[in-house]
All heavy atoms as a GROMACS GRO file, in nm:
protein
  598
    1MET      N    1   8.180  -7.421   2.108
    1MET     CA    2   8.218  -7.283   2.123
    1MET      C    3   8.344  -7.253   2.043
    1MET      O    4   8.364  -7.141   2.000
    1MET     CB    5   8.238  -7.253   2.272
    1MET     CG    6   8.263  -7.110   2.302
    1MET     SD    7   8.109  -7.021   2.280
    1MET     CE    8   8.157  -6.862   2.329
    2ARG      N    9   8.429  -7.355   2.023
    2ARG     CA   10   8.553  -7.323   1.955
    2ARG      C   11   8.532  -7.313   1.804
    2ARG      O   12   8.619  -7.264   1.733
    2ARG     CB   13   8.659  -7.424   1.995
    2ARG     CG   14   8.684  -7.535   1.911
    2ARG     CD   15   8.787  -7.625   1.967
    2ARG     NE   16   8.743  -7.761   1.933
    2ARG     CZ   17   8.813  -7.867   1.948
    2ARG    NH1   18   8.930  -7.860   2.006
    2ARG    NH2   19   8.768  -7.982   1.910
    3PHE      N   20   8.420  -7.352   1.752
    3PHE     CA   21   8.391  -7.340   1.609
    3PHE      C   22   8.307  -7.217   1.576
    3PHE      O   23   8.275  -7.193   1.460
    3PHE     CB   24   8.318  -7.465   1.558
    3PHE     CG   25   8.403  -7.588   1.567
    3PHE    CD1   26   8.372  -7.689   1.656
    3PHE    CD2   27   8.514  -7.603   1.485
    3PHE    CE1   28   8.449  -7.802   1.664
    3PHE    CE2   29   8.591  -7.716   1.493
    3PHE     CZ   30   8.560  -7.816   1.584
    4VAL      N   31   8.274  -7.137   1.677
    4VAL     CA   32   8.187  -7.022   1.654
    4VAL      C   33   8.258  -6.914   1.572
    4VAL      O   34   8.204  -6.866   1.472
    4VAL     CB   35   8.138  -6.963   1.789
    4VAL    CG1   36   8.062  -6.835   1.768
    4VAL    CG2   37   8.051  -7.064   1.862
    5ILE      N   38   8.376  -6.873   1.613
    5ILE     CA   39   8.447  -6.765   1.543
    5ILE      C   40   8.484  -6.806   1.400
    5ILE      O   41   8.458  -6.729   1.306
    5ILE     CB   42   8.570  -6.720   1.624
    5ILE    CG1   43   8.521  -6.653   1.753
    5ILE    CG2   44   8.656  -6.621   1.543
    5ILE    CD1   45   8.630  -6.609   1.846
    6PRO      N   46   8.540  -6.925   1.379
    6PRO     CA   47   8.568  -6.963   1.240
    6PRO      C   48   8.442  -6.972   1.155
    6PRO      O   49   8.443  -6.934   1.038
    6PRO     CB   50   8.635  -7.100   1.252
    6PRO     CG   51   8.692  -7.103   1.390
    6PRO     CD   52   8.599  -7.021   1.473
    7SER      N   53   8.333  -7.015   1.212
    7SER     CA   54   8.210  -7.022   1.133
    7SER      C   55   8.158  -6.883   1.100
    7SER      O   56   8.102  -6.861   0.991
    7SER     CB   57   8.105  -7.105   1.206
    7SER     OG   58   8.070  -7.043   1.327
    8ILE      N   59   8.175  -6.787   1.189
    8ILE     CA   60   8.135  -6.649   1.161
    8ILE      C   61   8.220  -6.593   1.047
    8ILE      O   62   8.169  -6.529   0.955
    8ILE     CB   63   8.146  -6.561   1.287
    8ILE    CG1   64   8.040  -6.603   1.390
    8ILE    CG2   65   8.131  -6.414   1.253
    8ILE    CD1   66   8.056  -6.533   1.524
    9VAL      N   67   8.350  -6.617   1.053
    9VAL     CA   68   8.440  -6.568   0.948
    9VAL      C   69   8.405  -6.630   0.814
    9VAL      O   70   8.397  -6.561   0.712
    9VAL     CB   71   8.587  -6.597   0.986
    9VAL    CG1   72   8.681  -6.566   0.871
    9VAL    CG2   73   8.627  -6.516   1.109
   10VAL      N   74   8.381  -6.759   0.813
   10VAL     CA   75   8.344  -6.826   0.689
   10VAL      C   76   8.212  -6.771   0.637
   10VAL      O   77   8.195  -6.748   0.516
   10VAL     CB   78   8.337  -6.979   0.710
   10VAL    CG1   79   8.274  -7.048   0.589
   10VAL    CG2   80   8.476  -7.034   0.737
   11GLY      N   81   8.119  -6.747   0.723
   11GLY     CA   82   7.989  -6.692   0.683
   11GLY      C   83   8.003  -6.553   0.624
   11GLY      O   84   7.940  -6.520   0.523
   12LEU      N   85   8.085  -6.469   0.686
   12LEU     CA   86   8.106  -6.333   0.633
   12LEU      C   87   8.175  -6.337   0.497
   12LEU      O   88   8.137  -6.263   0.406
   12LEU     CB   89   8.187  -6.250   0.732
   12LEU     CG   90   8.113  -6.203   0.857
   12LEU    CD1   91   8.210  -6.136   0.953
   12LEU    CD2   92   8.000  -6.109   0.820
   13LEU      N   93   8.276  -6.422   0.484
   13LEU     CA   94   8.345  -6.433   0.356
   13LEU      C   95   8.252  -6.485   0.248
   13LEU      O   96   8.255  -6.438   0.134
   13LEU     CB   97   8.468  -6.522   0.369
   13LEU     CG   98   8.585  -6.462   0.447
   13LEU    CD1   99   8.696  -6.565   0.465
   13LEU    CD2  100   8.637  -6.338   0.380
   14ALA      N  101   8.168  -6.579   0.283
   14ALA     CA  102   8.074  -6.634   0.184
   14ALA      C  103   7.973  -6.528   0.142
   14ALA      O  104   7.939  -6.516   0.025
   14ALA     CB  105   8.004  -6.757   0.242
   15SER      N  106   7.925  -6.449   0.237
   15SER     CA  107   7.826  -6.345   0.203
   15SER      C  108   7.890  -6.237   0.117
   15SER      O  109   7.826  -6.182   0.027
   15SER     CB  110   7.764  -6.286   0.329
   15SER     OG  111   7.862  -6.216   0.404
   16CYS      N  112   8.015  -6.204   0.144
   16CYS     CA  113   8.086  -6.105   0.060
   16CYS      C  114   8.107  -6.161  -0.081
   16CYS      O  115   8.093  -6.088  -0.179
   16CYS     CB  116   8.220  -6.070   0.122
   16CYS     SG  117   8.207  -5.969   0.271
   17TRP      N  118   8.138  -6.290  -0.089
   17TRP     CA  119   8.161  -6.351  -0.220
   17TRP      C  120   8.032  -6.353  -0.301
   17TRP      O  121   8.031  -6.323  -0.420
   17TRP     CB  122   8.217  -6.492  -0.202
   17TRP     CG  123   8.247  -6.559  -0.331
   17TRP    CD1  124   8.347  -6.532  -0.417
   17TRP    CD2  125   8.171  -6.665  -0.389
   17TRP    NE1  126   8.341  -6.614  -0.525
   17TRP    CE2  127   8.234  -6.698  -0.511
   17TRP    CE3  128   8.059  -6.737  -0.351
   17TRP    CZ2  129   8.186  -6.797  -0.594
   17TRP    CZ3  130   8.013  -6.835  -0.433
   17TRP    CH2  131   8.076  -6.865  -0.553
   18VAL      N  132   7.922  -6.382  -0.236
   18VAL     CA  133   7.793  -6.386  -0.303
   18VAL      C  134   7.754  -6.245  -0.348
   18VAL      O  135   7.699  -6.225  -0.455
   18VAL     CB  136   7.684  -6.446  -0.211
   18VAL    CG1  137   7.545  -6.426  -0.268
   18VAL    CG2  138   7.713  -6.594  -0.188
   19ALA      N  139   7.785  -6.145  -0.266
   19ALA     CA  140   7.750  -6.006  -0.298
   19ALA      C  141   7.844  -5.946  -0.402
   19ALA      O  142   7.822  -5.835  -0.447
   19ALA     CB  143   7.752  -5.922  -0.171
   20GLY      N  144   7.948  -6.017  -0.436
   20GLY     CA  145   8.042  -5.965  -0.536
   20GLY      C  146   8.148  -5.877  -0.477
   20GLY      O  147   8.213  -5.800  -0.548
   21LEU      N  148   8.168  -5.882  -0.349
   21LEU     CA  149   8.267  -5.798  -0.283
   21LEU      C  150   8.397  -5.872  -0.255
   21LEU      O  151   8.481  -5.824  -0.181
   21LEU     CB  152   8.210  -5.743  -0.152
   21LEU     CG  153   8.083  -5.660  -0.164
   21LEU    CD1  154   8.034  -5.620  -0.025
   21LEU    CD2  155   8.107  -5.538  -0.248
   22ALA      N  156   8.411  -5.988  -0.313
   22ALA     CA  157   8.532  -6.066  -0.290
   22ALA      C  158   8.650  -5.990  -0.349
   22ALA      O  159   8.638  -5.924  -0.452
   22ALA     CB  160   8.519  -6.202  -0.355
   23PRO      N  161   8.764  -5.996  -0.284
   23PRO     CA  162   8.880  -5.926  -0.337
   23PRO      C  163   8.917  -5.981  -0.474
   23PRO      O  164   8.934  -6.101  -0.492
   23PRO     CB  165   8.990  -5.951  -0.235
   23PRO     CG  166   8.941  -6.061  -0.148
   23PRO     CD  167   8.793  -6.067  -0.162
   24ALA      N  168   8.922  -5.895  -0.570
   24ALA     CA  169   8.953  -5.935  -0.707
   24ALA      C  170   9.101  -5.919  -0.734
   24ALA      O  171   9.172  -5.847  -0.664
   24ALA     CB  172   8.874  -5.849  -0.804
   25ILE      N  173   9.147  -5.986  -0.835
   25ILE     CA  174   9.286  -5.972  -0.875
   25ILE      C  175   9.300  -5.833  -0.938
   25ILE      O  176   9.225  -5.797  -1.028
   25ILE     CB  177   9.324  -6.081  -0.977
   25ILE    CG1  178   9.308  -6.219  -0.913
   25ILE    CG2  179   9.466  -6.060  -1.027
   25ILE    CD1  180   9.325  -6.332  -1.010
   26PRO      N  181   9.394  -5.754  -0.886
   26PRO     CA  182   9.406  -5.617  -0.938
   26PRO      C  183   9.450  -5.618  -1.084
   26PRO      O  184   9.531  -5.700  -1.126
   26PRO     CB  185   9.512  -5.553  -0.849
   26PRO     CG  186   9.587  -5.665  -0.789
   26PRO     CD  187   9.492  -5.782  -0.783
   27ALA      N  188   9.394  -5.526  -1.158
   27ALA     CA  189   9.430  -5.513  -1.299
   27ALA      C  190   9.569  -5.452  -1.311
   27ALA      O  191   9.612  -5.377  -1.224
   27ALA     CB  192   9.328  -5.424  -1.369
   28PRO      N  193   9.640  -5.485  -1.416
   28PRO     CA  194   9.773  -5.426  -1.431
   28PRO      C  195   9.761  -5.275  -1.448
   28PRO      O  196   9.665  -5.225  -1.507
   28PRO     CB  197   9.828  -5.492  -1.557
   28PRO     CG  198   9.709  -5.546  -1.628
   28PRO     CD  199   9.606  -5.573  -1.525
   29PRO      N  200   9.854  -5.200  -1.391
   29PRO     CA  201   9.845  -5.054  -1.400
   29PRO      C  202   9.855  -5.008  -1.545
   29PRO      O  203   9.931  -5.062  -1.624
   29PRO     CB  204   9.964  -5.005  -1.318
   29PRO     CG  205  10.057  -5.120  -1.309
   29PRO     CD  206   9.973  -5.243  -1.322
   30THR      N  207   9.774  -4.912  -1.575
   30THR     CA  208   9.775  -4.854  -1.709
   30THR      C  209   9.826  -4.711  -1.701
   30THR      O  210   9.825  -4.650  -1.595
   30THR     CB  211   9.635  -4.854  -1.771
   30THR    OG1  212   9.548  -4.778  -1.687
   30THR    CG2  213   9.580  -4.995  -1.785
   31LYS      N  214   9.866  -4.659  -1.813
   31LYS     CA  215   9.912  -4.521  -1.815
   31LYS      C  216   9.794  -4.429  -1.794
   31LYS      O  217   9.686  -4.450  -1.849
   31LYS     CB  218   9.978  -4.488  -1.949
   31LYS     CG  219  10.108  -4.558  -1.972
   31LYS     CD  220  10.170  -4.512  -2.102
   31LYS     CE  221  10.301  -4.581  -2.126
   31LYS     NZ  222  10.360  -4.541  -2.254
   32ALA      N  223   9.815  -4.328  -1.713
   32ALA     CA  224   9.710  -4.229  -1.691
   32ALA      C  225   9.694  -4.145  -1.817
   32ALA      O  226   9.793  -4.110  -1.882
   32ALA     CB  227   9.746  -4.140  -1.573
   33PRO      N  228   9.572  -4.114  -1.852
   33PRO     CA  229   9.553  -4.032  -1.972
   33PRO      C  230   9.610  -3.893  -1.950
   33PRO      O  231   9.596  -3.835  -1.842
   33PRO     CB  232   9.401  -4.028  -1.988
   33PRO     CG  233   9.346  -4.059  -1.853
   33PRO     CD  234   9.448  -4.148  -1.788
   34THR      N  235   9.677  -3.844  -2.049
   34THR     CA  236   9.735  -3.710  -2.037
   34THR      C  237   9.628  -3.608  -2.066
   34THR      O  238   9.550  -3.621  -2.160
   34THR     CB  239   9.852  -3.692  -2.136
   34THR    OG1  240   9.804  -3.718  -2.267
   34THR    CG2  241   9.966  -3.786  -2.104
   35VAL      N  242   9.623  -3.508  -1.981
   35VAL     CA  243   9.523  -3.403  -1.995
   35VAL      C  244   9.589  -3.285  -2.065
   35VAL      O  245   9.690  -3.233  -2.020
   35VAL     CB  246   9.470  -3.360  -1.857
   35VAL    CG1  247   9.370  -3.247  -1.871
   35VAL    CG2  248   9.408  -3.478  -1.786
   36VAL      N  249   9.530  -3.247  -2.175
   36VAL     CA  250   9.582  -3.134  -2.250
   36VAL      C  251   9.505  -3.010  -2.204
   36VAL      O  252   9.383  -3.006  -2.214
   36VAL     CB  253   9.562  -3.155  -2.402
   36VAL    CG1  254   9.612  -3.035  -2.480
   36VAL    CG2  255   9.632  -3.282  -2.445
   37PRO      N  256   9.574  -2.910  -2.148
   37PRO     CA  257   9.503  -2.792  -2.102
   37PRO      C  258   9.441  -2.717  -2.218
   37PRO      O  259   9.499  -2.710  -2.327
   37PRO     CB  260   9.611  -2.708  -2.033
   37PRO     CG  261   9.739  -2.756  -2.089
   37PRO     CD  262   9.718  -2.900  -2.128
   38ALA      N  263   9.324  -2.665  -2.194
   38ALA     CA  264   9.255  -2.589  -2.298
   38ALA      C  265   9.327  -2.457  -2.321
   38ALA      O  266   9.392  -2.402  -2.232
   38ALA     CB  267   9.111  -2.564  -2.257
   39ALA      N  268   9.318  -2.407  -2.441
   39ALA     CA  269   9.381  -2.280  -2.472
   39ALA      C  270   9.312  -2.170  -2.392
   39ALA      O  271   9.192  -2.172  -2.371
   39ALA     CB  272   9.368  -2.253  -2.621
   40ALA      N  273   9.393  -2.076  -2.346
   40ALA     CA  274   9.339  -1.967  -2.267
   40ALA      C  275   9.251  -1.879  -2.355
   40ALA      O  276   9.286  -1.848  -2.468
   40ALA     CB  277   9.452  -1.886  -2.207
   41SER      N  278   9.138  -1.842  -2.302
   41SER     CA  279   9.047  -1.758  -2.380
   41SER      C  280   9.090  -1.612  -2.368
   41SER      O  281   9.173  -1.575  -2.285
   41SER     CB  282   8.904  -1.774  -2.330
   41SER     OG  283   8.893  -1.722  -2.199
   42ALA      N  284   9.032  -1.529  -2.449
   42ALA     CA  285   9.065  -1.387  -2.448
   42ALA      C  286   9.026  -1.324  -2.314
   42ALA      O  287   9.097  -1.236  -2.264
   42ALA     CB  288   8.995  -1.316  -2.563
   43ALA      N  289   8.917  -1.371  -2.255
   43ALA     CA  290   8.874  -1.317  -2.127
   43ALA      C  291   8.976  -1.347  -2.018
   43ALA      O  292   9.002  -1.262  -1.932
   43ALA     CB  293   8.738  -1.374  -2.089
   44ASP      N  294   9.035  -1.466  -2.022
   44ASP     CA  295   9.137  -1.501  -1.923
   44ASP      C  296   9.259  -1.411  -1.939
   44ASP      O  297   9.316  -1.365  -1.839
   44ASP     CB  298   9.179  -1.646  -1.938
   44ASP     CG  299   9.068  -1.743  -1.903
   44ASP    OD1  300   8.975  -1.702  -1.829
   44ASP    OD2  301   9.073  -1.858  -1.949
   45ASN      N  302   9.297  -1.385  -2.062
   45ASN     CA  303   9.413  -1.299  -2.086
   45ASN      C  304   9.386  -1.156  -2.041
   45ASN      O  305   9.474  -1.091  -1.985
   45ASN     CB  306   9.451  -1.301  -2.235
   45ASN     CG  307   9.506  -1.435  -2.277
   45ASN    OD1  308   9.557  -1.512  -2.196
   45ASN    ND2  309   9.495  -1.466  -2.405
   46GLU      N  310   9.263  -1.108  -2.067
   46GLU     CA  311   9.229  -0.972  -2.025
   46GLU      C  312   9.227  -0.960  -1.873
   46GLU      O  313   9.275  -0.861  -1.818
   46GLU     CB  314   9.092  -0.933  -2.082
   46GLU     CG  315   9.093  -0.911  -2.231
   46GLU     CD  316   8.953  -0.883  -2.286
   46GLU    OE1  317   8.863  -0.851  -2.206
   46GLU    OE2  318   8.936  -0.894  -2.408
   47ALA      N  319   9.175  -1.060  -1.807
   47ALA     CA  320   9.170  -1.058  -1.661
   47ALA      C  321   9.311  -1.059  -1.603
   47ALA      O  322   9.340  -0.987  -1.506
   47ALA     CB  323   9.090  -1.176  -1.609
   48ALA      N  324   9.398  -1.138  -1.661
   48ALA     CA  325   9.535  -1.144  -1.613
   48ALA      C  326   9.606  -1.010  -1.636
   48ALA      O  327   9.682  -0.963  -1.550
   48ALA     CB  328   9.611  -1.255  -1.684
   49ALA      N  329   9.580  -0.949  -1.750
   49ALA     CA  330   9.642  -0.819  -1.780
   49ALA      C  331   9.591  -0.712  -1.683
   49ALA      O  332   9.670  -0.630  -1.634
   49ALA     CB  333   9.612  -0.779  -1.924
   50ARG      N  334   9.460  -0.712  -1.654
   50ARG     CA  335   9.405  -0.614  -1.559
   50ARG      C  336   9.464  -0.635  -1.420
   50ARG      O  337   9.497  -0.538  -1.351
   50ARG     CB  338   9.253  -0.626  -1.552
   50ARG     CG  339   9.183  -0.547  -1.658
   50ARG     CD  340   9.032  -0.546  -1.639
   50ARG     NE  341   8.980  -0.669  -1.696
   50ARG     CZ  342   8.902  -0.757  -1.635
   50ARG    NH1  343   8.864  -0.737  -1.513
   50ARG    NH2  344   8.862  -0.867  -1.696
   51HIS      N  345   9.479  -0.759  -1.380
   51HIS     CA  346   9.536  -0.788  -1.249
   51HIS      C  347   9.680  -0.739  -1.241
   51HIS      O  348   9.720  -0.678  -1.141
   51HIS     CB  349   9.531  -0.939  -1.222
   51HIS     CG  350   9.592  -0.977  -1.092
   51HIS    ND1  351   9.534  -0.949  -0.971
   51HIS    CD2  352   9.708  -1.041  -1.063
   51HIS    CE1  353   9.612  -0.993  -0.874
   51HIS    NE2  354   9.718  -1.050  -0.928
   52ALA      N  355   9.757  -0.764  -1.345
   52ALA     CA  356   9.896  -0.719  -1.346
   52ALA      C  357   9.905  -0.567  -1.343
   52ALA      O  358   9.988  -0.509  -1.271
   52ALA     CB  359   9.967  -0.773  -1.469
   53LYS      N  360   9.817  -0.500  -1.417
   53LYS     CA  361   9.819  -0.355  -1.420
   53LYS      C  362   9.778  -0.298  -1.285
   53LYS      O  363   9.838  -0.202  -1.235
   53LYS     CB  364   9.727  -0.303  -1.530
   53LYS     CG  365   9.737  -0.154  -1.548
   53LYS     CD  366   9.669  -0.109  -1.675
   53LYS     CE  367   9.694   0.040  -1.695
   53LYS     NZ  368   9.642   0.087  -1.821
   54ARG      N  369   9.676  -0.358  -1.224
   54ARG     CA  370   9.632  -0.310  -1.092
   54ARG      C  371   9.743  -0.329  -0.988
   54ARG      O  372   9.767  -0.240  -0.906
   54ARG     CB  373   9.506  -0.383  -1.048
   54ARG     CG  374   9.456  -0.337  -0.912
   54ARG     CD  375   9.317  -0.390  -0.883
   54ARG     NE  376   9.276  -0.364  -0.747
   54ARG     CZ  377   9.230  -0.248  -0.703
   54ARG    NH1  378   9.220  -0.148  -0.785
   54ARG    NH2  379   9.195  -0.233  -0.577
   55THR      N  380   9.811  -0.440  -0.995
   55THR     CA  381   9.922  -0.464  -0.902
   55THR      C  382  10.031  -0.359  -0.921
   55THR      O  383  10.084  -0.306  -0.823
   55THR     CB  384   9.979  -0.605  -0.923
   55THR    OG1  385   9.874  -0.700  -0.904
   55THR    CG2  386  10.092  -0.634  -0.826
   56LEU      N  387  10.062  -0.328  -1.046
   56LEU     CA  388  10.163  -0.226  -1.075
   56LEU      C  389  10.118  -0.091  -1.021
   56LEU      O  390  10.198  -0.018  -0.959
   56LEU     CB  391  10.189  -0.219  -1.225
   56LEU     CG  392  10.289  -0.112  -1.269
   56LEU    CD1  393  10.428  -0.148  -1.218
   56LEU    CD2  394  10.289  -0.100  -1.420
   57CYS      N  395   9.991  -0.056  -1.042
   57CYS     CA  396   9.940   0.073  -0.994
   57CYS      C  397   9.944   0.080  -0.841
   57CYS      O  398   9.978   0.184  -0.784
   57CYS     CB  399   9.797   0.095  -1.043
   57CYS     SG  400   9.785   0.120  -1.221
   58ARG      N  401   9.912  -0.030  -0.775
   58ARG     CA  402   9.917  -0.031  -0.628
   58ARG      C  403  10.059  -0.014  -0.578
   58ARG      O  404  10.084   0.056  -0.479
   58ARG     CB  405   9.856  -0.161  -0.575
   58ARG     CG  406   9.706  -0.166  -0.595
   58ARG     CD  407   9.649  -0.296  -0.547
   58ARG     NE  408   9.660  -0.301  -0.401
   58ARG     CZ  409   9.642  -0.411  -0.329
   58ARG    NH1  410   9.614  -0.524  -0.389
   58ARG    NH2  411   9.652  -0.406  -0.198
   59LYS      N  412  10.154  -0.078  -0.645
   59LYS     CA  413  10.294  -0.064  -0.604
   59LYS      C  414  10.342   0.079  -0.624
   59LYS      O  415  10.416   0.133  -0.541
   59LYS     CB  416  10.382  -0.161  -0.683
   59LYS     CG  417  10.368  -0.304  -0.637
   59LYS     CD  418  10.460  -0.396  -0.713
   59LYS     CE  419  10.444  -0.539  -0.666
   59LYS     NZ  420  10.534  -0.630  -0.737
   60GLN      N  421  10.299   0.141  -0.734
   60GLN     CA  422  10.337   0.280  -0.758
   60GLN      C  423  10.276   0.372  -0.653
   60GLN      O  424  10.342   0.464  -0.605
   60GLN     CB  425  10.294   0.324  -0.898
   60GLN     CG  426  10.373   0.260  -1.009
   60GLN     CD  427  10.319   0.294  -1.146
   60GLN    OE1  428  10.210   0.350  -1.159
   60GLN    NE2  429  10.393   0.257  -1.249
   61ALA      N  430  10.151   0.347  -0.616
   61ALA     CA  431  10.085   0.428  -0.514
   61ALA      C  432  10.156   0.411  -0.380
   61ALA      O  433  10.173   0.508  -0.304
   61ALA     CB  434   9.939   0.389  -0.502
   62ARG      N  435  10.201   0.291  -0.351
   62ARG     CA  436  10.273   0.267  -0.226
   62ARG      C  437  10.407   0.338  -0.227
   62ARG      O  438  10.450   0.395  -0.126
   62ARG     CB  439  10.294   0.118  -0.204
   62ARG     CG  440  10.355   0.088  -0.068
   62ARG     CD  441  10.380  -0.060  -0.046
   62ARG     NE  442  10.261  -0.140  -0.073
   62ARG     CZ  443  10.263  -0.262  -0.124
   62ARG    NH1  444  10.378  -0.318  -0.154
   62ARG    NH2  445  10.153  -0.328  -0.144
   63SER      N  446  10.475   0.335  -0.342
   63SER     CA  447  10.607   0.401  -0.350
   63SER      C  448  10.592   0.552  -0.337
   63SER      O  449  10.683   0.620  -0.289
   63SER     CB  450  10.678   0.365  -0.480
   63SER     OG  451  10.611   0.423  -0.590
   64LYS      N  452  10.478   0.607  -0.379
   64LYS     CA  453  10.452   0.750  -0.365
   64LYS      C  454  10.394   0.784  -0.228
   64LYS      O  455  10.367   0.900  -0.199
   64LYS     CB  456  10.356   0.798  -0.474
   64LYS     CG  457  10.417   0.790  -0.612
   64LYS     CD  458  10.322   0.845  -0.716
   64LYS     CE  459  10.388   0.838  -0.853
   64LYS     NZ  460  10.312   0.911  -0.954
   65LYS      N  461  10.375   0.682  -0.146
   65LYS     CA  462  10.323   0.694  -0.010
   65LYS      C  463  10.186   0.762  -0.004
   65LYS      O  464  10.157   0.844   0.081
   65LYS     CB  465  10.423   0.768   0.080
   65LYS     CG  466  10.554   0.693   0.092
   65LYS     CD  467  10.649   0.761   0.186
   65LYS     CE  468  10.777   0.677   0.191
   65LYS     NZ  469  10.875   0.732   0.280
   66LEU      N  470  10.101   0.724  -0.100
   66LEU     CA  471   9.965   0.775  -0.102
   66LEU      C  472   9.879   0.692  -0.008
   66LEU      O  473   9.899   0.571   0.006
   66LEU     CB  474   9.908   0.770  -0.243
   66LEU     CG  475   9.981   0.852  -0.349
   66LEU    CD1  476   9.922   0.826  -0.485
   66LEU    CD2  477   9.975   1.000  -0.315
   67VAL      N  478   9.783   0.758   0.058
   67VAL     CA  479   9.694   0.687   0.150
   67VAL      C  480   9.550   0.729   0.124
   67VAL      O  481   9.523   0.833   0.067
   67VAL     CB  482   9.730   0.714   0.298
   67VAL    CG1  483   9.864   0.653   0.333
   67VAL    CG2  484   9.731   0.863   0.327
   68SER      N  485   9.461   0.643   0.166
   68SER     CA  486   9.317   0.666   0.168
   68SER      C  487   9.260   0.706   0.032
   68SER      O  488   9.280   0.635  -0.066
   68SER     CB  489   9.285   0.770   0.275
   68SER     OG  490   9.146   0.775   0.298
   69GLY      N  491   9.192   0.819   0.027
   69GLY     CA  492   9.124   0.860  -0.094
   69GLY      C  493   9.219   0.893  -0.208
   69GLY      O  494   9.189   0.866  -0.325
   70ARG      N  495   9.333   0.946  -0.176
   70ARG     CA  496   9.431   0.979  -0.281
   70ARG      C  497   9.485   0.851  -0.346
   70ARG      O  498   9.505   0.848  -0.467
   70ARG     CB  499   9.545   1.061  -0.223
   70ARG     CG  500   9.503   1.201  -0.184
   70ARG     CD  501   9.620   1.281  -0.137
   70ARG     NE  502   9.575   1.415  -0.098
   70ARG     CZ  503   9.653   1.507  -0.046
   70ARG    NH1  504   9.780   1.479  -0.026
   70ARG    NH2  505   9.605   1.624  -0.014
   71LYS      N  506   9.506   0.752  -0.264
   71LYS     CA  507   9.554   0.624  -0.317
   71LYS      C  508   9.448   0.562  -0.409
   71LYS      O  509   9.480   0.515  -0.518
   71LYS     CB  510   9.585   0.528  -0.202
   71LYS     CG  511   9.634   0.392  -0.245
   71LYS     CD  512   9.664   0.306  -0.123
   71LYS     CE  513   9.702   0.166  -0.161
   71LYS     NZ  514   9.725   0.081  -0.044
   72THR      N  515   9.322   0.564  -0.366
   72THR     CA  516   9.213   0.508  -0.446
   72THR      C  517   9.199   0.582  -0.578
   72THR      O  518   9.186   0.520  -0.684
   72THR     CB  519   9.080   0.516  -0.367
   72THR    OG1  520   9.098   0.450  -0.242
   72THR    CG2  521   8.967   0.452  -0.444
   73ALA      N  522   9.204   0.715  -0.572
   73ALA     CA  523   9.193   0.796  -0.694
   73ALA      C  524   9.310   0.769  -0.788
   73ALA      O  525   9.292   0.758  -0.910
   73ALA     CB  526   9.186   0.943  -0.659
   74TYR      N  527   9.429   0.757  -0.731
   74TYR     CA  528   9.547   0.730  -0.813
   74TYR      C  529   9.534   0.595  -0.883
   74TYR      O  530   9.563   0.582  -1.002
   74TYR     CB  531   9.674   0.734  -0.728
   74TYR     CG  532   9.798   0.702  -0.807
   74TYR    CD1  533   9.860   0.800  -0.882
   74TYR    CD2  534   9.851   0.574  -0.809
   74TYR    CE1  535   9.973   0.772  -0.957
   74TYR    CE2  536   9.963   0.544  -0.883
   74TYR     CZ  537  10.024   0.644  -0.957
   74TYR     OH  538  10.136   0.615  -1.032
   75ILE      N  539   9.489   0.493  -0.811
   75ILE     CA  540   9.476   0.359  -0.870
   75ILE      C  541   9.370   0.360  -0.980
   75ILE      O  542   9.390   0.302  -1.086
   75ILE     CB  543   9.443   0.255  -0.760
   75ILE    CG1  544   9.564   0.236  -0.669
   75ILE    CG2  545   9.403   0.122  -0.822
   75ILE    CD1  546   9.538   0.150  -0.548
   76LYS      N  547   9.257   0.429  -0.957
   76LYS     CA  548   9.153   0.437  -1.061
   76LYS      C  549   9.206   0.507  -1.186
   76LYS      O  550   9.181   0.461  -1.299
   76LYS     CB  551   9.030   0.511  -1.007
   76LYS     CG  552   8.947   0.427  -0.914
   76LYS     CD  553   8.824   0.502  -0.870
   76LYS     CE  554   8.742   0.418  -0.774
   76LYS     NZ  555   8.622   0.490  -0.728
   77ASN      N  556   9.277   0.619  -1.169
   77ASN     CA  557   9.331   0.691  -1.283
   77ASN      C  558   9.437   0.608  -1.355
   77ASN      O  559   9.445   0.606  -1.477
   77ASN     CB  560   9.391   0.825  -1.240
   77ASN     CG  561   9.284   0.924  -1.200
   77ASN    OD1  562   9.170   0.912  -1.243
   77ASN    ND2  563   9.320   1.020  -1.116
   78CYS      N  564   9.518   0.539  -1.278
   78CYS     CA  565   9.624   0.455  -1.336
   78CYS      C  566   9.562   0.339  -1.417
   78CYS      O  567   9.610   0.304  -1.522
   78CYS     CB  568   9.712   0.402  -1.225
   78CYS     SG  569   9.848   0.296  -1.279
   79MET      N  570   9.453   0.282  -1.366
   79MET     CA  571   9.388   0.171  -1.436
   79MET      C  572   9.323   0.216  -1.566
   79MET      O  573   9.316   0.141  -1.661
   79MET     CB  574   9.281   0.107  -1.346
   79MET     CG  575   9.336   0.029  -1.228
   79MET     SD  576   9.424  -0.119  -1.277
   79MET     CE  577   9.290  -0.215  -1.344
   80GLN      N  578   9.276   0.339  -1.571
   80GLN     CA  579   9.211   0.390  -1.691
   80GLN      C  580   9.310   0.430  -1.796
   80GLN      O  581   9.276   0.435  -1.915
   80GLN     CB  582   9.121   0.509  -1.656
   80GLN     CG  583   9.001   0.469  -1.573
   80GLN     CD  584   8.920   0.588  -1.526
   80GLN    OE1  585   8.960   0.702  -1.543
   80GLN    NE2  586   8.807   0.560  -1.462
   81ALA      N  587   9.433   0.458  -1.758
   81ALA     CA  588   9.535   0.495  -1.857
   81ALA      C  589   9.570   0.375  -1.944
   81ALA      O  590   9.569   0.260  -1.896
   81ALA     CB  591   9.660   0.547  -1.786
   82PRO      N  592   9.599   0.400  -2.071
   82PRO     CA  593   9.630   0.286  -2.160
   82PRO      C  594   9.757   0.216  -2.126
   82PRO      O  595   9.848   0.228  -2.076
   82PRO     CB  596   9.637   0.347  -2.298
   82PRO     CG  597   9.639   0.493  -2.282
   82PRO     CD  598   9.598   0.525  -2.143
   0.00000   0.00000   0.00000
């Protein structure tokens, strides 16, 4: 009975070694590859510009204390202006 647990451990280690799961010597750390961000496309720039303009229009509507339909109409007109 006193050899049961050590024999189980040896059996598990042997099966892991045969299966290729034995702990390997870790490889030396290498430098992580640097990721170069892709250049922003024209669509990304346009979307950012529209977002900034809409935010500005909403702030202006808030400062004028417009609500409901008037606020919506003001934002639409503001967005259409160049």
